[in-house]
N, C-alpha and C positions, 0 to 999 in steps of 0.2 A: 503493500499500500504506499502511496506517496500522497502527502498533504501540502499545501502551500498556504502560508500566511501572507496577506497582502497588507502593505503599510498605505495609508492615505489620510487626506484630511477627512475629518468627521466630527460633526457636533461642536464646531467652533475651536477645534484643535486638531490633533492627530490621534489615530489609533490604528491597531491591526485587526484584521479579520480573518476567520476560517470559514469558508463558505459564505453564509449570509449573517454569520454572528460576529458581532464587534466587541472588542476589549474595551476596557474604560479609556476615557479620553485622556490624552497627554497634552501638556502645554505647548510642547514643540515636537518637531519632526524627529529629532535625534533621539528624544526619550521614547518615542513610539517604536522606532526602528530598533533601539537597544533591547526594549521589552520583547519584541517579537524574536529576536535572534535568541534572548534567553529561553523563551518558552519553546521554539523550535529545537534547541540544544536538549532541553528536558524532555521533550516528547520522544526523543530517541534512545533515552536512557532504559536499559533493562531492568527487570527486578527479578523476584523470586516467582516460580510457578505458584499459582494459588487455585484452589477449587472454588468455583463460583456457582451459585444457584439463582436461577431467575424464572419468572413467569412470563409466558408469552401472552399475547392478547386473546387467544383463544382459551386461556385458563390452564394450560398445562405448565407443569413444572418441570425444569431441566436442570441437570447437575452435570458440570463439565470441568475439565482441568483448563485453566488459562496459562499459557506459556508466558512467563516474564520475559523471554527474548523476542516475542511477537510484536515488534515496534515498527512503526512506519518510518519511511523517510521524510524529512520535514525541511522545507525550504522557506526562505523570505524573499518575497518580491517587493521592492521598493517603487511604489507608484501605482 
């Protein structure tokens, strides 16, 4: 999986977004760009394998092992 954070003017300042979800607003472009780069780096950090349990919309429960190494590639696009 590959995800891209976009940095742009937003809500009277600058922010980064993933798909259609915006971050908090930063006073300047440099602050938003630095934050987006930090988030992209953290997104790629692996963790420990863990067992997860979740319910789907049809009411069925599922139990599975989620790999801590299953992380997306993340990039930042400025503009």
